[in-house]
N, C-alpha and C positions, 0 to 999 in steps of 0.2 A: 505491500500499498504504499503511496504516495507522501509522504508529510510536506504540508507548503507551512512558508513562513506562517498565513493566515490563520492557519490550524494550530499554530502553535502560542500566535498570541491568542485564538481565542479560548486555546487551553488552559495557557497562563490566567486571564482574567476571568475564566471559572474558578479556577483552583482559587485564586485571591478574594472572592467573592463567596465561597464559601465556609475559608477560616475564620473570618470575623463571627459567622454562623455557628460555628464549632464552639468558639472561644465560649460567647452567650451561654452555650446548652451547661457550662461547667455548675454545678452548686454551690454553691454558698455553703450549705447546711440539709446533711440527708438524715432521715429519721429514720430506725426502723429498733424491730427488736421486741416492741412490745403489742399488743393490738390499736387500732388506730383506726375510729370511730368518725366516720366523717361527716354523718349527716346528712348524706348524697343515698336517695333513695333506693340510684341504680348500682351502686357499689359501697354499703354499708360500712364492710371495714375491709380496709387495704393491710398490704406488709410495709408500704414506707412509702416514704414524703419526698421530694426534694423541693429546696429553695434558693431561690435568689434574688438579691439585689429587694427585696421583703416582700415577693410574694412568691406563690406554691406556681411550680412550673412544669412540674409531673408527679402524678398520681398514682400509685400499682402496685405490681409485683418484683419484691427485691430485686430480682433479675433484670427487670427493664429500670427499676429506679437507679440502681447501681452504675447503667452508662450514663448516668451525670454525672460520676463521681470525676473527679480533677484532682492535681496536687496539691490545692488550695481548700479544699472540699474538709470541713468538719463533719465526721458522722454523729450522729448522737443514738448511743445504744438505750434502746430506753428498756432493757432489764426484765421484762415482763408488763411494766408498766405502763399504762394507756395512754395514749395524745389522744386530745380533742378540738375542737374550735377554741379558741379565747372563748368565754363568756362575755355574755353583752346584757346587761345589767339594764333590765326596761323599765325600772324608774324608781330612783334613789335620790338624793341628797348629796351629792358628792362636794359642794362648800360644806355645808354645816357639818358633814364628817368627819372633817378634822377638826373641830372640837370636839367630836368622843374619841380620837386619837391622844387629844392633847389634856384630858383628865384623867381623874382616879377610875377606874373600871369598878363599875356598883354593880354592876348585870349578876343577875342570877344564876346558877351552873343550867347547863355548862358552859356558858360563853365569859363567865365571871365564879368567886367564890361569895356570893352575899347569902346569906340564906335567914338571918335575922338581925336586930339593932347591934348586937355585940359582935359578929362579923363584919357588919358594914362598920364599925368604928374601927376595927382594925386592919380592914383594909386601907383605909384613909390614915391610919397611922402608917401601917407599912409604907404607905405610898408617900406620906410629907419625908420619911427618914430617906426613902430612895431619890429625892427629891429636893433636901434641905435647903441646897445654897438658892438653888432655885426660889425658893418659899420667901426664903428671907429676901431674897432681892424684889420679888414681889407684892412682897404682902397678901398673899389670896390663896386660898386651897380652893378647889374645884372636883367635884365629881359628878360623876354621868351615869344615869341609867338604872339606880335603884326605882324599886317597883313592891310598893305597899301590897299587892296582891300575891305576890313571892316571897314575901317577909312573914316569920314564924308570928310574929304577931298583928299582921295585917294593920298596918298602921304605917304614918309616915313618919317617919325622924325628927323631932321636934329641937329646938333651939338647945334645950336641958344635955340633948345626947348629942348634941353637937359642941356645945361647949364644954363634957368633959375630953375635949378632946383641944379645944384651945377656947380660951376667952378674948387674947391678943390679937390673933388671927380671923381675918372673915373668912368664914367656910359658906360655899353655896353648893347644892346640889342638885343636880336637874333629874327632875323622874322619867322614867323613859318612856312615857307617851311624849311628853314635852309640854305638858298642861299646865305642871305642876314643878314647885320647888322647895328645899327646905334650906332655911339658914340658921346661924348662930346667932349669937347676941350681939357680936361686932358686926354681922355684916348686917341685919336690923338696923345696926346704929349708921351703918354709912349708905344704908336706903335711906335712911330719914325716916323710918317705921316705928309710931310710938302708940300705946294704948289710943292718944287722940289722934291717929290719923285714920281717916274714914274709910272704908273697902271704895275702892275704883271703879268706875262701872265698868263690870262684866268681869269683875274678880272678886276675889273674898280673900281679906287678911283675920286666919282664923287665931282665933282669941280662946286664952282659957277660963275657968266661971271667974276669976276676978279682974277678965275682958282684959290683962295681958297676950300680946301678942303671942302664939304660942312658937312659931319660925315656920310652920307651914304656909306657904300662898297658894293661890290658886290662879289660875287664869290671868287674867289684865294685873292684878297686882304681884304675882310671878314676872309675867314678860316687864313688869315697870321695872323690879327688881332689877333682875338680870340683864334687861338692857343699859341700865343705866351705868354697869361693868361695862358693857359691850362698846360704849357709846365712844370709848377713850382709845380703843382697837386702831391704830394707825393703818395706813394703807399694806405697809410693809408686813405689819400681822394676819392683813388678811388675808394675803398673799400665802403667808404660811400656811394659814389654815383651810386657803385651796390646795396647796400643794400637799401637806399632811393626810387632804382627802382624798386625793388619786392615789398617793401611794399606799392607802388603806384597801383599798379595792384592787390592785394590781395584788399582793399578799393573799386575795382566795380567788387569781385567776383571772379575774375581768382584765377584759383588754379595751372595752367601751364602757363608760357610766355616763350618768346623766344626772345634771342638778337640776331637779322635776319641777324648781319655780323658781324663779328669778323675777327682776326686776334691772332695768337699763345699767345701775351702778354695779349692783353685779356682774352683769357681764360686762363690762370694763375690765373689772379684777382679773375673772377670768381669762377675759382674754389677754387681759397683760400679761399673766402667768405664761399661757401658751407663746406669747410671741419672746418669751425670756427662754424659753424652754423649760419650761417646769411641769410639764405634763408629760408622762411616758407612755400613756392610754390616752384613748383617746377619749374627748368629755364634749357632750353635746347639752344643750337647755334647751327648756320650754318655757318662755316667757309670762307671766302673769296678763293676761289679755288687759283686765279690770282695771291693773295701776298702770301698763304702761301704753296699753293703747293701739289702734290699728295701724297708725302711720307707722310708728318703730319697728312693728314685727313687720310690716309692708317692704320697709328697707333695707333689714337685719337677717332677716330668715334665708337662711340657702340650706342647698344639699349636698355643699361643697366642707369642707374642713380647711382651716387655715389654722397652721402651727397647731394643731392640735385640739383645735376648738369649733364649734362653728353653732347658730341658732337652728334651732331643729322647725322650731313652730311657736303655739301658743300654749300656756295652760288656763281649764278654767275650774274652779273649785263650787263643788256647790255646799257639800256638808263638811262634818267633821270625824272625830274618829270613835269606832264601833266601843272601842274598849274605855274610852271616858266619858259612856254615854254622849256623844254629840253628834252621831249618827243622823240622818233625819231619815224615820223608820217612816212605815204606811199604817205601825201596829205601838202599842204600849211595848214599852221595856220589859222583859221578864219579873226579874228581881231586881232592878238595880240597888247599886251599896251606895247611900247615900241620901241625902234633903231633896227627893223631887217628890214632886207633886202629882198623887191618881191621875194613872192614863198617860204619863209621861214618853214621850216617844221621840223625845231631841228636836230641832230645827236645823233650819239651811241657814247657811253663812254668803249666799247671793239669793237676790230675788229672783222670781219668777222670769221677769223681762230683760235682768242684765244675763239669762243663761242663751235665754232664747235669740236679743240681741248679738251673743259674742259665738255662738253658735249658723247662726244667719251672715253675719261681718266673715269665719273663715270659711264656709260654702263659698260666698261670691267670692271669696279673694283668692281662692287658692288655698290656705294655710293651712296645715294640718292643725287639729288640736284635740288634745288632749285635755278627760276632765275627769276626775276627784267626785268620784260618788259612792259612798260605803251601802247608805243603807238606803229600801224600796221605796220611798218615795222621792231619793233623791235622782233614783234611776226613772222613776217614773216621767220626773221632769227633765231628765237629759232625754231619754227616747220620743218625747211631746216636741223637743228642740232640733230632735234629728229629723224626727218624721216633716214637718213643716219646713227645714232648709232643704231635704229633698223632693217635698212639692214641689217647691219652688224654682231649685236651681237643677233639677234631673237626679236622677240615681247614677254615680260614679265610684266604682269599689276603689280607685284611684285616690281619694282624699282620704283615705286610712283614719279615720277618728279613733280613738283610743277610747277604752273607759276604764279608768282606775281604778284600782282594787276592788268595786264591786262585791263586797264582803256578804251581803246579804240581797244579793239579786232573787229574783224568784225567778220560776220556771218558762212561764209565760214573758218577763223580762228577757230572756236566752234569746227565745223565739224571736224574739221584736231587734234583736241587737243584731242577731246573724240575716234577719231580714232588709236589716238598713244598712249592714254590711259594717259595723262598728263590731272591732275586735275588742277582748279583752283582756287587760293584763293583770292578773291575779298576784295576791301576797298570800303564797300556802305558807309562809312561816306564823301563820297568824293562829294555823290549828296544832303548833305547837307553842307554842308561846303565852297566847290568852285562850285557847280552844276550851280550856277545863272552865274557865270563866266565861267565854262564849254560852258555855254550855247548862253552866250553874245561874248566871246573873244577867246577861245580857239579851240571849234569843230562846234559851230554853234548850232541853234534851233535842227535841225533833227536829228542829230548825239548824243546830248548830249544826247538824251534819252535811247541810248544804252551803255551810261559808265557802268561800272561794271553788265554787262548781267545778272543776275542770272537767269531771268527769259529764258533766251537762253539755260542756263544749266538743268533748270529742265525739258525742252519741249526735253532735249533730254537724258536725264534719267542720266545725270550726276550729281555726287556728288559734292561741292563748300563748299570750309570754306569763313567764312567774319573775315576779321582782323583789327588790329586797327590802326597799324602803326604807335603809336606812341614814341615817343610824339611828330609826326605832329600834331596830335591829341591828346588828354587827353586821357588814353585808359578804355573810361567809357563804358561800357557793355549795358548800355539802351538805350546809342545814338547807338551802332552798330545796337541794335534789330529794332529800330525805324527805320532808314535809311535803311536797308534791307528792311521792310517790308510796307513803305510807300513811301521810294520816295522823300519826301518833301526838299525841297531847304530853306533856311533862306528867302526869301520872300515869302514860301508857294508855291511855284509853283510845281506841279505835274512831273518829268523826267522820262519820261517815264513809263506809269501804267503798260503796259505790261509785264514791269521787273518786277511788285512786285510781293513777294511771300507770304505766308500764315505764321502764326506769327510759327508754329509748323518747318516748314521747317528752315524758319530763324532761329533757337535756335539749330537744328542737324546742322546750318551749323557752330554754336558758343559752339558746345559741342563733338556729336559721330564725326562728319564728321572730325573736324579738329586734335580728334585724330585719325585717319583713318591714314589724311594725315602723323603722324608723327609715324607710327608704334607703337603708344598705345593703339588701338581699344581692346584689348583684356584686359587692367585696370582703363580704364578713358573711360568718354563721356556719358555713360549712367547708370541709375541705376539699378544692377542686379546682381546679389548673385557672390559673391567672387571678384567683382571689388572696387578700392579704393574708402573709402568714403570720397572723392570726392564733395563736395555739397557747395549749395547756397541759401542763403533764399530769397526769393523778398518781396516786401512787400502786391503786390497783383499777383493774377495768368494774366501772361501776353497772356492768352487765350480767358479771359471772358471781359478784359475791352476794351475799343473803342480803335482800334486802333492807332487815332492820338494821344492819350495820354500816349502811348508808353515811351516817354520817360524822364513822371513824374515818373515811378516806381524807386525805390531803392533798393539798395543791404542790407539787413539789416544785413546778417549775410553770412559771408566765413569760412566753414569747411575745414579743408586740412587733410586728413586723420583721422575722426573721430575730431581732436580738432579744437574748435574755434581760430581762427586767428584775424578775424575782427568784431569786433558788433558795427554796426551805436548807436552812445551812446550820440550823441549833434547832433543838427540841424545846417544846412546850406550844402554849394555843396561841394559835397564831394570831388572835386579836388583842393578846397583850402585849401592845407594842413597848420597847424598850429603845425609848427616842434617846439618842447620842448625840454631842456637840459634833458638827460636818468636821469637813476635813480642813475648811479653811475659818474653824474657829467657831462656826456662829452658833447659838443654843437657838433654837426655831422654837421651841418651848418656851424657854425663859423669855426670848424677846416678845411674843404673844401675850403671854402673863402679865409680863412689868405693862406693856400699854394699857393691857386692860384692866388695868389697877390704878393707873394715873388719877380715875377720877377720886378715888378713895382718900387720896392725899392732897384734894383741891377742896378745902371747906369752899370756896366759891361755887363750885359746881351747882346745878340745877336742881331744887328742891323734887324729893319725891313727886309729886302730884301733880306738877307744870308740867306745861307740853312741850316735851323736848322732841329732839329724834324719835329718842322710844315711845313717847305714848303719841307721833303722827305715825309709827309705823303700824300702830293698834287700829288706828283709827282709819287706816286701808286695809290691813288685814284683821278682820276678826276674829276673835278667840277660839271662834268654831272652827278656822278653815283648816282642818283636816291634824294630819302628824303634824309634829313637836318644828319637823323643817321650815312649815310656814314661818312661823314666828319670827325663827333664827333669822331666816332668808332675809325677812321686812328689818330686823336688828341691822345686819352689816348692809342692808341698802342704805338707809335712812341715816346710818353713821357717814357713809359715807357723803350723802347730798350735806347731813351740816359740815363736814367738812369742806366741803368744797365751797359751801356758801361761807364758809371763815377765810 
């Protein structure tokens, strides 16, 4: 055969064009040696995965994937452990979660060690001993997560209980629900609360038989007292909170987290943290539509991340907390604990006009809206609003409105949500943390079986997502998985066995389905070619272990776009963070607490009942606005506004 110059040139050109392609196919990292659960129905389990430049380039058999191995490829041997897509928290409060990460952990087992007043006191003493230099510098002791329903005494700690720890340093504890707090005498003094201080609107200062404050503060009384401390936090303190929250989520395998209720000043902080490279995971937020307004949302909502942050859409809140008896029901509460009138059924935190207008606006402007509705009456109002907007603008499944929580949603309401293309995002950990409480006090045994009705969703062919709502609970992915599959309460009771789902369904509700909820299913939620290499390694295969031991599984490694961002390297509970000064010498916790207590050192600060940034926040966000994140988001947001005004 005659070989011409033209042939040689063509051959050389072809080889040159092939060489770069071959180089691009060399993987940065290959995972193999354990079950790889893809969340892809066509190939649910594979042997190996290849990753390059933060994306998945190949999925399949070990023999096929090893073809992508090159001199620079790192082989990650799973050693029998499971690789799954990175978790996507469908609803939580990553900004506010930073406060939980920076306080004494007062949660009950298994997330903490507090079982009674004595153990609560001891945990605080131990925390102070471990952080004595910081406490001395900041002159404040903070605790988060105590729950009177879980204490042996079934009561709140009083100022006398906390005075036994210190009468010189202010001590302030936040209840797990976020709706109450407990203060020692020094903290009451800092807050300006005496026997002569009247109860603020929407709040209660609990008093003893002699009229003296007990230290227990409810709703707006708690909000204003705590907000006075938070009002002094500067911008760097706010950013420290946001960074701490994102780091906490990463420890539990989450590669995408949500700040589920924000306003523009909160957004500014999150955006700034992102621009400074402060987020190792993706963070998205839904802005309070009633507080921020439509113009802001239209100008800022985006499907694209910038510096690992984006505004995803609008947040609407209709009612409150079921365990706190502020969710809006269509019938009386079963046996509410407290001074409630006969027939009490909770209440709405937004008017029907506000709800209807907000949903109408979202549909008209093609902005995704997610809505907090716990009680049956709240769902009735949401359904009416979506029906009206659908009739006006037409049905479109790509709007993807989301029901947040839906703890007490009725069977017929699930039919309505399916018909209206509203997908639910459930809070399954309620069955563990408050299942016994709901059975005995909130809704009674029969209705408690159907809280977080994942089985009803599966029966109707609906997808659903599962969320943490942290910091109401730790963002513990394995607790979410366990609660969704077993529905086991603290006491060991099983609430609604018919509402249980299998492990793969529960995993999809933590990966691919929340990715769909957030319009990110094209790049997240499953292990597939072209998607981001957002992955998590678990200590064992959740599909093969005993379902009753799912909560013992551990997150071994969290991987964001191919890079390890969390690696378990020490025993102990993931939720018990041991914060150390950073390499550059910064003590994040000390900075935060010191700024938080400037108010206590300045006698000219605003009195307790004046309309400061704190009370202004509560005027815009009523105390019934759902979980604790609502009021703390407002605290931080209003504090920023106040700083800007000054």
